[in-house]
C-alpha positions in Angstrom: -17.9 -17.7 -25.8 -19.9 -15.0 -24.1 -18.9 -11.2 -24.1 -19.1 -11.6 -20.3 -16.3 -14.5 -20.0 -12.9 -14.3 -19.2 -10.9 -17.2 -20.5 -7.4 -18.7 -19.4 -6.8 -21.6 -21.4 -3.7 -23.8 -20.5 -1.0 -23.9 -17.6 1.9 -21.5 -17.7 3.6 -21.6 -14.2 5.2 -17.9 -14.7 1.5 -16.6 -15.2 -0.5 -18.5 -12.6 -0.9 -16.3 -9.8 -1.6 -13.3 -11.8 -4.2 -15.6 -13.4 -5.5 -16.4 -9.7 -5.7 -12.5 -8.9 -7.4 -11.8 -11.8 -10.1 -15.0 -11.0 -10.4 -14.0 -7.4 -14.1 -14.2 -6.3 -15.9 -12.2 -3.5 -18.7 -10.2 -2.0 -17.9 -7.2 0.0 -17.2 -9.4 3.1 -14.4 -11.9 2.2 -12.9 -13.3 -1.4 -11.0 -16.2 -2.2 -8.0 -16.1 -5.1 -8.5 -17.9 -8.0 -6.0 -20.7 -7.3 -6.7 -24.2 -8.0 -8.1 -26.4 -5.4 -5.9 -29.1 -5.2 -3.0 -26.2 -4.8 -0.7 -25.1 -1.9 1.2 -22.6 -1.5 4.2 -22.9 -3.7 6.4 -21.3 -6.5 3.3 -21.3 -8.7 0.4 -21.5 -7.0 -0.8 -19.2 -4.1 -4.2 -19.8 -2.6 -5.4 -16.8 -0.1 -8.7 -16.2 1.4 -9.3 -12.8 3.1 -12.1 -10.9 5.0 -12.4 -7.0 4.9 -11.1 -5.7 8.3 -9.4 -9.1 9.7 -5.8 -7.6 10.5 -3.5 -9.2 12.9 0.2 -7.7 14.6 3.3 -9.2 14.1 6.9 -8.2 15.2 10.0 -9.8 12.6 13.4 -9.2 13.2 15.2 -8.4 10.0 18.8 -7.1 8.9 19.5 -6.4 12.5 16.1 -4.7 13.1 12.9 -5.0 14.2 9.8 -4.5 12.7 6.3 -4.2 13.4 3.7 -4.9 10.4 -0.3 -5.2 10.6 -1.2 -7.9 7.4 -4.4 -8.4 5.9 -4.7 -11.9 7.0 -4.7 -14.8 4.8 -7.4 -17.3 6.7 -7.7 -20.9 6.7 -7.8 -21.9 3.0 -11.6 -23.4 2.7 -11.2 -24.3 -1.3 -8.4 -27.2 -0.5 -10.3 -30.4 -2.5 -8.3 -32.8 -4.1 -8.5 -36.4 -5.9 -6.1 -39.6 -6.5 -7.2 -42.3 -9.0 -7.0 -45.6 -7.0 -4.0 -45.8 -4.9 -2.0 -43.2 -7.0 -0.3 -39.9 -6.5 -2.9 -37.0 -5.4 -3.6 -34.7 -8.7 -0.8 -32.4 -9.6 -0.9 -30.5 -12.8 2.9 -29.9 -13.0 3.4 -33.6 -13.2 0.3 -34.8 -15.1 -0.2 -34.8 -18.6 -2.5 -32.0 -19.2 -5.0 -32.8 -22.5 -7.1 -29.5 -21.1 -7.4 -26.9 -18.3 -9.1 -23.9 -19.0 -10.4 -21.4 -17.0 -13.5 -19.3 -17.4 -14.3 -16.3 -15.2 -18.4 -15.4 -16.1 -18.5 -11.9 -15.1 -22.2 -11.9 -15.7 -22.9 -14.7 -13.0 -19.8 -14.2 -10.4 -19.0 -17.6 -11.1 -15.5 -19.4 -12.3 -15.3 -22.4 -14.2 -12.4 -24.8 -14.5 -12.3 -27.3 -17.2 -9.7 -30.0 -16.7 -8.6 -33.3 -18.8 -5.5 -35.3 -18.3 -4.4 -38.7 -18.9 -2.5 -40.4 -15.2 0.7 -42.5 -15.5 -1.5 -45.8 -16.1 -2.9 -44.1 -19.4 -6.4 -43.4 -17.9 -8.2 -40.2 -19.3 -10.4 -38.1 -16.7 -12.0 -35.1 -17.2 -12.8 -32.4 -14.6 -15.6 -29.6 -14.4 -15.6 -27.4 -11.2 -17.6 -24.4 -10.6 -17.0 -22.0 -7.9 -18.9 -19.1 -5.9 -18.4 -16.8 -3.2 -22.2 -15.9 -2.3 -23.2 -12.3 -3.1 -26.5 -13.4 -1.8 -25.1 -14.3 1.7 -22.2 -12.7 2.7 -20.3 -15.5 4.7 -21.2 -18.6 1.9 -19.4 -20.1 -0.9 -19.1 -23.4 -2.6 -17.3 -25.9 -5.0 -18.8 -28.0 -7.2 -16.6 -31.1 -8.7 -17.7 -33.1 -11.6 -15.4 -36.3 -12.2 -16.4 -38.2 -15.7 -13.9 -41.4 -16.0 -13.5 -41.2 -20.2 -12.0 -44.6 -20.6 -12.0 -46.3 -17.6 -14.1 -47.5 -14.5 -12.7 -48.0 -11.2 -12.4 -46.2 -7.4 -11.8 -42.3 -7.1 -10.7 -40.7 -4.0 -11.3 -37.4 -2.9 -9.9 -35.1 0.0 -11.9 -31.9 0.9 -10.2 -30.1 3.9 -10.4 -26.9 5.7 -6.5 -25.7 6.3 -5.3 -23.7 8.8 -1.8 -24.2 8.1 -1.7 -20.7 6.4 0.8 -18.4 6.5 1.2 -15.0 4.8 3.8 -15.6 2.3 2.3 -14.2 -0.8 4.7 -11.4 -1.4 8.5 -12.3 -2.1 9.8 -9.0 -0.5 7.7 -9.4 2.6 9.1 -13.0 3.0 11.9 -12.3 5.9 9.1 -11.0 7.6 6.7 -12.7 10.5 3.9 -14.2 8.7 2.2 -16.8 11.2 -0.9 -15.0 12.2 -3.1 -17.9 12.9 -3.4 -20.4 15.9 -5.4 -23.1 16.5 -8.7 -23.1 18.9 -11.2 -25.8 17.5 -11.7 -28.3 14.7 -14.2 -31.3 14.2 -17.1 -32.9 12.6 -20.4 -34.4 12.9 -21.2 -38.5 12.1 -22.4 -37.1 8.5 -21.6 -34.2 6.2 -20.3 -31.3 8.4 -16.8 -30.7 9.5 -15.3 -27.5 11.0 -12.2 -25.5 12.2 -12.1 -22.5 14.5 -8.4 -20.4 14.1 -7.5 -16.9 16.0 -5.3 -14.8 15.0 -2.2 -14.3 16.9 -2.2 -10.6 18.2 -5.7 -9.2 17.5 -7.4 -12.4 18.5 -10.2 -12.3 16.5 -11.8 -15.9 16.2 -12.2 -17.3 12.5 -14.5 -20.0 11.8 -15.5 -22.2 9.0 -17.7 -25.0 8.8 -17.7 -27.0 5.1 -20.7 -29.7 4.1 -19.5 -32.1 1.7 -22.5 -34.1 -0.3 -21.6 -37.1 -2.6 -24.3 -39.2 -3.2 -23.1 -42.7 -3.8 -20.3 -42.4 -1.8 -19.0 -45.5 -0.9 -17.1 -44.4 2.3 -15.9 -41.4 3.8 -13.4 -40.8 6.7 -13.1 -38.0 8.7 -9.4 -36.6 9.9 -9.0 -33.5 12.1 -5.7 -32.2 13.5 -5.6 -28.8 15.4 -5.2 -26.9 12.4 -6.4 -28.8 9.7 -9.7 -30.9 9.1 -10.6 -33.2 6.1 -13.0 -36.1 4.9 -11.7 -38.8 2.2 -15.1 -40.0 0.1 -14.3 -43.0 -1.9 -16.6 -42.5 -5.2 -17.2 -45.4 -7.9 -16.6 -44.4 -11.0 -18.0 -45.9 -14.2 -16.7 -45.0 -18.0 -18.7 -41.9 -19.0 -20.8 -41.4 -16.1 -20.0 -38.3 -14.2 -20.3 -38.0 -10.5 -20.2 -34.9 -8.2 -19.3 -33.7 -5.0 -20.5 -30.6 -3.8 -18.3 -28.4 -0.7 -19.9 -25.7 0.9 -18.9 -23.6 3.1 -19.7 -21.0 5.8 -17.0 -18.4 7.4 -17.6 -16.1 10.4 -15.7 -13.9 12.4 -15.8 -12.7 16.0 -16.0 -9.3 14.3 -19.5 -10.1 13.1 -22.6 -8.5 14.2 -26.0 -10.4 14.9 -24.0 -13.8 15.9 -23.3 -15.2 19.5 -19.8 -16.6 18.9 -18.2 -17.2 15.3 -18.0 -21.5 15.5 -21.5 -21.5 16.4 -22.7 -19.3 13.6 -20.6 -20.6 10.9 -22.1 -24.6 11.5 -25.9 -23.0 11.9 -25.6 -21.4 8.7 -24.0 -24.2 7.0 -26.7 -26.7 8.2 -29.2 -24.4 6.4 -27.6 -23.7 3.3 -28.7 -25.0 0.2 -27.4 -27.3 -2.4 -25.2 -25.6 -5.1 -27.9 -24.9 -7.5 -29.9 -23.0 -5.1 -27.0 -21.3 -4.0 -26.0 -20.7 -7.4 -29.3 -19.1 -8.7 -29.4 -16.9 -5.3 -25.9 -16.0 -5.9 -26.9 -15.0 -9.5 -29.9 -13.1 -9.0 -28.1 -10.9 -6.3 -25.0 -10.0 -8.8 -27.5 -9.3 -11.4 -29.1 -7.0 -9.4 -26.0 -5.1 -8.1 -24.2 -5.6 -11.6 -26.9 -3.2 -12.9 -24.7 -0.1 -10.6 -21.7 -0.9 -12.7 -21.8 -1.2 -16.2 -20.8 1.5 -18.8 -20.6 0.5 -22.6 -18.0 1.4 -25.2 -18.7 1.2 -28.7 -15.7 1.2 -31.0 -15.4 3.8 -34.2 -12.1 2.6 -35.0 -12.9 -1.1 -34.4 -11.4 -1.2 -31.1 -12.3 -4.8 -30.5 -13.9 -6.2 -27.7 -11.2 -6.3 -25.1 -11.2 -2.8 -23.7 -15.1 -3.4 -22.9 -14.5 -7.1 -21.5 -11.5 -5.3 -19.7 -13.6 -2.7 -18.5 -16.3 -4.7 -17.3 -13.5 -7.2 -15.5 -12.3 -4.0 -13.8 -15.7 -3.2 -12.7 -16.6 -6.8 -11.5 -13.6 -6.5 -9.0 -14.3 -3.2 -7.6 -18.3 -4.5 -7.1 -16.7 -7.7 -5.0 -14.3 -5.8 -3.0 -16.6 -3.0 -2.0 -20.2 -4.5 -2.2 -23.8 -3.9 -0.7 -22.6 -5.7 1.8 -19.7 -3.9 2.9 -22.2 -1.0 4.3 -22.5 -3.0 7.3 -18.9 -3.4 8.0 -16.0 -1.0 9.9 -13.8 -1.0 6.8 -11.6 1.0 4.3 -10.6 0.7 0.5 -7.9 -1.5 0.5 -5.2 -0.6 -2.2 -5.3 -3.9 -3.7 -8.6 -5.1 -3.0 -9.0 -8.6 -1.0 -6.8 -10.4 -3.5 -3.7 -10.3 -2.5 -1.0 -9.7 0.2 0.5 -6.3 -1.4 0.7 -3.0 0.7 -0.5 -5.8 3.5 -4.2 -5.0 3.0 -3.7 -1.4 4.1 -6.0 1.6 3.3 -4.1 4.3 1.4 -5.0 7.5 -1.0 -6.0 5.1 -3.7 -9.4 5.3 -2.3 -9.4 8.9 -4.1 -9.6 7.0 -7.7 -12.3 4.7 -6.3 -14.9 7.1 -4.8 -16.0 8.8 -7.9 -17.5 5.1 -8.7 -19.2 4.6 -5.8 -20.6 7.8 -5.4 -22.3 8.0 -8.4 -23.2 4.2 -8.6 -23.1 3.1 -4.8 -23.4 5.9 -2.3 -24.3 3.8 0.2 -21.2 2.1 0.0 -19.2 5.3 -0.3 -21.0 6.6 2.8 -20.1 3.5 4.6 -16.6 3.8 3.5 -16.1 7.4 4.9 -17.4 6.4 8.3 -14.3 4.1 8.4 -12.4 7.6 8.0 -14.8 8.9 10.6 -14.6 6.2 13.5 -10.6 6.7 13.1 -10.3 10.4 13.9 -9.4 10.1 17.2 -6.2 8.0 16.2 -5.7 10.8 13.2 -6.1 13.5 16.1 -3.7 11.6 18.4 -1.2 11.6 15.8 -1.4 15.4 15.1 -1.1 16.1 18.8 2.1 13.7 19.3 3.7 15.5 16.1 2.9 18.7 17.7 -0.2 20.0 15.7 -3.6 20.5 16.2 -6.6 19.0 14.1 -6.6 15.1 12.5 -3.4 13.7 10.5 -4.8 10.7 8.7 -1.8 8.0 8.4 -0.3 7.3 5.1 -1.7 3.7 5.8 -4.1 2.9 7.8 -5.4 -0.6 8.8 -7.5 -1.6 11.7 -7.5 0.9 14.2 -6.3 4.0 12.2 -2.6 4.4 13.6 0.1 4.6 11.0 0.3 1.5 9.3 3.5 2.9 7.1 6.7 0.5 6.9 9.7 2.4 8.6 11.9 0.8 6.2 11.4 -1.1 2.9 13.3 -3.9 0.8 14.8 -2.9 -2.9 14.5 -6.2 -4.3 17.3 -5.2 -6.8 20.2 -4.3 -4.8 18.7 -6.3 -1.9 19.3 -3.5 0.8 16.7 -2.4 3.4 16.5 1.2 2.9 14.6 3.7 5.3 11.1 4.5 4.2 10.0 8.3 4.6 6.3 7.6 3.2 4.7 8.5 6.4 5.5 12.1 5.1 2.5 11.6 2.9 0.3 13.7 4.6 -1.7 14.6 1.6 -4.0 11.5 2.4 -5.7 13.7 4.4 -6.7 16.1 1.2 -7.9 12.5 -0.3 -10.3 12.0 2.9 -11.5 15.5 2.8 -12.0 15.0 -1.4 -14.1 12.3 -1.1 -16.1 13.8 1.7 -17.0 16.8 -0.7 -17.6 14.8 -3.5 -20.1 12.6 -2.3 -21.8 15.3 -0.8 -21.8 17.1 -4.1 -23.2 13.7 -5.8 -25.8 12.9 -3.0 -26.8 16.5 -1.6 -26.7 14.2 1.8 -26.8 17.1 4.3 -27.7 15.0 7.1 -24.3 13.2 6.4 -22.4 16.3 6.0 -23.9 17.7 9.5 -23.3 14.9 11.5 -20.1 13.7 10.1 -18.5 14.9 6.9 -18.3 18.7 7.9 -16.2 17.2 11.4 -13.7 15.3 9.1 -13.4 18.8 6.7 -12.9 20.9 9.8 -10.6 18.9 11.6 -8.3 18.0 8.5 -8.3 21.8 7.4 -7.1 22.4 11.4 -4.3 19.9 11.2 -3.0 21.8 7.8 -3.5 25.4 9.2 -1.1 24.5 12.3 1.3 22.1 10.0 1.6 25.7 7.6 3.8 28.3 8.6 3.9 32.2 7.3 6.6 33.8 5.8 6.7 37.5 6.7 9.2 38.1 3.6 6.3 36.9 1.0 3.5 37.2 3.1 2.6 33.6 2.0 1.7 30.4 3.9 4.4 27.6 3.3 4.4 23.7 4.0 7.5 22.6 4.8 8.9 18.7 5.5 6.0 16.6 3.7 6.1 14.5 0.5 4.1 14.9 -2.4 2.0 11.9 -4.8 5.2 11.5 -6.5 7.5 9.3 -4.2 10.4 9.5 -5.6 11.5 13.1 -3.9 11.3 12.0 0.1 13.8 15.0 0.6 16.7 17.0 -0.9 19.6 15.6 -2.4 22.3 15.3 0.9 20.2 16.8 3.2 19.8 14.3 6.2 16.5 15.8 7.4 13.3 14.3 5.0 10.8 15.9 3.1 10.5 18.4 0.6 9.0 22.4 0.7 6.2 23.8 -0.9 4.3 20.8 -2.7 2.6 22.4 -5.3 -0.5 19.6 -5.1 -0.5 20.4 -1.7 -0.4 23.5 -1.2 -3.0 24.2 -3.8 -5.1 21.2 -2.5 -4.6 23.0 0.8 -6.5 26.0 -0.4 -9.0 24.4 -2.0 -9.7 22.5 1.3 -10.2 25.5 3.3 -12.7 26.6 1.2 -14.7 23.7 1.2 -14.6 23.5 5.3 -15.8 26.9 5.5 -18.3 26.4 3.2 -19.8 23.3 4.9 -19.8 24.7 8.1 -21.9 27.7 6.5 -24.1 24.8 4.8 -24.9 22.9 8.4 -27.9 23.6 10.6 -26.5 26.6 13.3 -26.7 24.5 16.1 -24.6 21.9 14.6 -22.3 24.4 13.5 -22.1 25.5 16.8 -21.6 22.5 18.5 -18.9 21.5 16.2 -16.7 24.8 16.7 -17.1 24.2 20.6 -15.8 20.6 20.0 -12.9 21.7 17.9 -11.9 24.5 19.5 -12.3 26.2 16.4 -12.1 30.3 17.5 -12.7 33.1 15.0 -9.0 33.5 14.4 -8.6 29.9 13.6 -11.7 30.4 10.5 -9.8 33.6 9.5 -6.4 31.7 9.0 -8.7 29.8 7.3 -9.8 32.2 5.4 -6.4 33.8 4.9 -5.3 30.6 3.5 -7.4 30.4 0.4 -5.6 33.9 -1.0 -2.1 33.1 0.7 -0.7 29.6 -0.1 2.5 29.7 -1.8 3.0 28.0 -5.3 6.2 28.0 -7.2 6.8 28.5 -11.0 9.5 28.3 -13.2 10.5 28.9 -16.7 7.4 30.6 -18.6 4.6 29.8 -16.3 5.8 26.0 -15.3 4.4 25.2 -12.0 7.4 23.8 -9.8 6.6 20.0 -8.0 8.6 22.0 -5.1 10.4 24.0 -4.2 13.8 23.8 -5.9 12.4 20.9 -8.1 13.7 22.9 -11.2 17.7 22.8 -9.8 17.4 19.2 -9.7 19.8 17.9 -12.5 17.7 16.9 -16.1 18.0 12.9 -16.6 18.9 10.7 -19.2 16.0 9.0 -20.2 17.5 7.8 -23.5 20.4 5.8 -21.8 18.5 4.3 -19.1 15.8 3.0 -21.5 18.7 1.8 -23.4 20.2 0.4 -20.7 17.4 -1.0 -18.7 14.0 -1.0 -21.0 11.5 -1.0 -18.2 12.6 2.1 -16.2 9.1 2.4 -14.3 11.1 1.7 -11.0 13.9 4.3 -11.2 14.4 4.6 -7.3 15.3 1.0 -7.3 17.8 0.9 -10.5 19.4 4.3 -8.9 20.2 2.9 -5.7 21.1 -0.2 -6.7 23.9 1.8 -8.9 25.0 3.8 -5.9 22.8 6.7 -6.7 19.8 8.5 -5.7 16.8 9.3 -7.7 16.3 12.4 -5.8 19.1 14.2 -7.8 17.3 14.3 -10.9 14.1 16.0 -12.3 12.4 12.7 -12.5 8.6 11.8 -10.8 7.4 8.4 -10.2 4.0 9.1 -11.0 1.6 12.1 -11.8 2.3 14.9 -8.9 1.5 18.3 -10.2 -1.1 16.9 -12.9 -3.3 15.4 -9.6 -4.2 19.3 -9.5 -5.9 18.8 -13.2 -7.0 15.4 -12.4 -8.9 16.4 -9.5 -10.0 20.3 -10.2 -11.7 20.9 -13.2 -9.9 23.5 -15.1 -12.3 26.6 -14.2 -12.2 25.4 -10.6 -8.5 25.1 -10.4 -8.1 28.6 -12.2 -10.5 30.0 -9.5 -8.3 28.7 -6.8 -5.2 29.9 -8.3 -6.6 33.4 -8.9 -7.6 33.7 -5.3 -4.1 33.0 -4.7 -3.2 35.7 -6.7 -1.4 33.5 -9.6 -2.7 33.6 -13.1 -3.2 30.6 -14.8 -3.5 30.8 -18.6 -4.1 28.1 -21.0 -0.8 28.0 -22.3 0.9 27.8 -18.6 -1.5 24.7 -18.5 0.1 23.2 -22.0 3.6 23.9 -21.1 3.1 22.2 -17.6 1.7 19.4 -19.0 4.7 19.1 -21.5 7.1 19.5 -18.5 6.4 16.6 -16.5 5.0 14.4 -19.6 8.3 14.3 -20.7 10.1 13.6 -16.8 7.6 11.0 -15.4 8.4 7.0 -15.3 5.1 5.9 -14.7 5.9 3.7 -11.8 2.5 3.6 -10.0 -0.6 2.0 -12.3 -2.4 5.3 -11.1 -0.1 7.5 -13.4 -1.6 6.3 -16.9 -5.1 7.3 -15.6 -4.1 10.8 -14.4 -2.3 11.3 -17.8 -5.4 9.9 -19.5 -7.5 12.5 -17.8 -5.2 15.2 -18.1 -5.0 14.6 -22.1 -8.3 14.2 -22.7 -8.7 18.4 -23.2 -5.3 18.6 -25.1 -4.9 15.4 -27.1 -7.5 13.1 -27.0 -5.5 10.5 -29.4 -2.6 10.5 -26.9 -5.3 10.3 -23.6 -6.2 7.1 -25.4 -2.8 5.4 -25.6 -2.7 6.2 -21.8 -6.6 4.9 -21.0 -5.3 1.4 -23.2 -1.9 1.4 -20.5 -3.9 1.5 -17.7 -6.3 -1.0 -18.7 -3.2 -3.4 -19.2 -2.0 -2.3 -16.3 -3.5 -5.5 -14.4 -4.8 -7.9 -17.2 -1.5 -8.1 -18.9 0.6 -7.8 -15.8 2.7 -5.0 -17.6 6.7 -5.7 -17.1 7.3 -5.4 -13.6 4.0 -5.6 -12.7 2.8 -6.9 -9.6 -1.0 -8.3 -10.1 0.0 -11.6 -8.8 0.2 -10.0 -5.3 -2.9 -8.2 -5.7 -5.2 -6.0 -7.7 -4.9 -2.4 -8.3 -8.0 -1.2 -7.0 -7.3 2.6 -7.5 -6.3 2.0 -11.0 -9.1 -0.5 -11.9 -11.7 2.3 -10.7 -9.7 5.0 -12.3 -10.1 3.4 -15.9 -14.0 3.1 -15.5 -14.1 6.6 -14.5 -12.5 8.1 -17.2 -15.1 6.6 -19.0 -17.6 7.4 -16.3 -16.5 11.3 -15.7 -13.6 12.1 -17.8 -14.6 11.7 -21.3 -18.3 12.9 -20.9 -16.9 15.7 -19.2 -19.3 15.1 -16.0 -19.0 17.6 -13.1 -20.9 17.8 -10.1 -21.7 21.3 -8.5 -24.6 23.8 -7.3 -27.1 21.3 -7.6 -26.6 20.9 -11.3 -25.1 17.9 -13.3 -22.9 19.3 -16.2 -21.4 17.2 -19.2 -18.8 18.3 -21.6 -18.1 15.2 -23.5 -14.8 14.7 -25.1 -14.9 11.5 -26.7 -11.2 10.2 -28.2 -12.2 9.5 -32.1 -11.5 6.2 -31.3 -14.8 6.1 -29.4 -18.2 6.2 -31.4 -20.1 6.4 -28.3 -20.6 5.5 -24.6 -23.3 4.7 -22.2 -23.7 4.6 -18.5 -26.5 4.5 -15.9 -25.9 6.9 -12.7 -27.2 7.4 -9.4 -27.3 11.3 -8.7 -29.1 13.3 -5.6 -31.0 10.4 -4.8 -32.4 9.5 -8.6 -31.6 5.8 -9.9 -31.4 5.1 -13.3 -29.8 8.6 -14.8 -28.8 7.7 -18.1 -26.1 9.4 -20.0 -25.3 8.3 -23.8 -22.6 10.5 -25.4 -21.7 10.2 -29.3 -19.2 11.8 -31.5 -22.3 14.3 -32.9 -24.5 14.4 -29.4 -25.4 13.8 -25.9 -28.4 12.5 -24.5 -29.7 12.6 -20.8 -32.8 10.7 -19.0 -34.6 10.9 -16.7 -36.4 7.6 -15.3 -40.5 8.1 -14.7 -39.7 7.0 -11.5 -37.9 9.6 -10.4 -39.3 12.0 -7.6 -38.1 15.4 -9.0 -36.7 17.2 -11.9 -32.5 17.6 -12.3 -31.2 20.5 -13.7 -28.3 19.5 -16.6 -26.1 21.6 -18.4 -23.9 21.5 -21.5 -21.7 25.1 -21.8 -24.2 27.9 -21.5 -27.2 25.6 -22.0 -28.9 23.9 -19.1 -32.2 22.4 -18.9 -34.7 21.2 -16.1 -35.1 17.6 -17.0 -38.3 16.4 -15.4 -39.3 12.7 -14.5 -39.7 10.4 -17.7 -37.9 13.0 -20.4 -34.9 12.9 -22.5 -32.6 16.0 -23.2 -30.7 15.6 -26.4 -28.1 18.3 -27.5 -26.2 18.6 -30.7 -22.6 19.0 -30.2 -20.3 21.6 -31.5 -17.5 20.1 -33.7 -14.4 20.1 -31.3 -11.6 22.7 -31.3 -8.2 21.8 -32.7 -5.8 21.5 -29.5 -1.9 21.5 -29.3 -0.5 18.3 -28.7 2.0 18.1 -25.4 5.1 16.4 -26.1 5.0 12.9 -25.3 7.8 11.3 -23.3 11.2 10.7 -24.9 11.8 7.4 -26.1 
């Protein structure tokens, strides 16, 4: 089978929902899970279609409390299509004698094909081939083609195609006590020939969602339409003859009242579907569009030790999901980066800091999409300012979870499914999300040189976020340093100190160091932009000379705690917590990724122990190069020697449970310079997180977009040693020995098609002849100006030996 195909054979009810997630098709505007068309939501299947930015808010009453949650809405199911032979039962895989059930996800063409063979209770054998697409050429169109063959019989077949608005958000088990009925009926109907429509409205946000379907079945004996307020369908009677294929085409158009350049969503949907081509035309247009966008996304691996095709295919699958969640169509939308993509309902479709892991891929492949996503954050500056003001601070305080309008969507209570108890949720204290926004702004500027964006929007975000941190921090006269108290770092296990009634921890190293970094970037942005814009921003934000002086002072005086022999403390007092019995708990539970849930169910508290859910301190080594981190720490008055870095990595490597899919990405990155074999192991762990739905995994609830993008970025920037800054494209390849070579194509500073090829022995960088100007490239102390149409080839010195950090116990 093609190297571009991901194939699932058979029918495994336990794995069906995870497969549906991974077979999601989308185009950046909307996406549809890979559920079989005849399925309804039950314990096995979960059909779902999600429109980017389509949120709705409902109240729920659970355990004596009232919750308000905003969800990414599961809109009407356009895919619905079932069939029956004669007057038998409608087809159901669970009750059929299956002879074959294969799904093939074609990553090259962006299409999903299902091949089904079954024997019905009367002993008749029927084969079905279904092809579907969610058009990358027209973001409002999708289509399903179904071909039936009666292999050993002739007779009547009835096909029912529908638009089903009787949909609720019920895709996540632990949310099922919460309200999920987001859709209310508005209109349904059909014409006399082949088109039917359904319009629904979200309960509180009042977004109108319209779908129009066109059904074509040449030779159909009859068709009967049926409409209710929330459902519209058509029954087609077909006369099948043994061995003769009969095809039914279903095409749909989807619009919402959020769309631009339309008058009304239902009129837009019906008009668009009347002008849509047949399935073959739609497929050709879609494949061409995928071919064009796919050029931006591929990274090619060559194995030195027979790594096989799976790492490459998984990498292609993950790039595929990134591109169909955040495509060129995203540039016209006011949307952010949903942590679980558009493939499920986990995290309620909210936008977190996971975008920190997605932006490096986008800025170097689709910078126009990255810019559009930054505008999502810029448009929500007013909400971030109001949140800061309400908390008693200046500047912009971005929320941990964001949805439609930028208010804080973080839940106040969460369910521990292991104990069944609802517990207070303090994750709103992860103020470091603002640092992630700032980092993405700076990364975009470095990769594109887009000074116009920095001047018009980016600098304002950087300065407002810096202003927030400058007022949150307090100056301690006793040690003459700035402290930040009452926050959470990336490690979500520690939302407070043991036995403390006040949530939050003090002087989280990741937060404090990145705040020092942020202050320098904010001041640099202010210097880079035109003088008139600089004066405008200072007036608008009320930035005084004293404020800027404080920014500068914070680059030199942020507090960072250490313990032992130069180990950076995750937060003040971390080293005073108890050591944890890793071996005992692994022996007892096996999978201990979610130690917080395990310990709470035992009546204990994860905050008592030196354990981390995911990389926290080590995020510093992920976001900042060794030189940059050393420079930031030196400016703060701390000497960070190579041995200190090694000891810090060892310390937290032995104390991290990897309860987040992002953790393996960060550890693979950090270890790439000290133990490449261990780095490769973590890379493979990260790759497996979704495709293998690792124990305790939640792929069935939606992809992990940050982890997927992080895997691609490990190859794109980490193993190539790619850094961008000072108008120089720097590379420092460190390939794991399992890799013979890797190749990728980048967009850099307005140049299309910058090629990078790394092997164990050499580095080759190419600039296409169409480039408008030379670029500067560097490796170690070697620097070259690369003219258009030329390549730069450098032999690599043998890698230095590195001490291997201790791997986690067990």
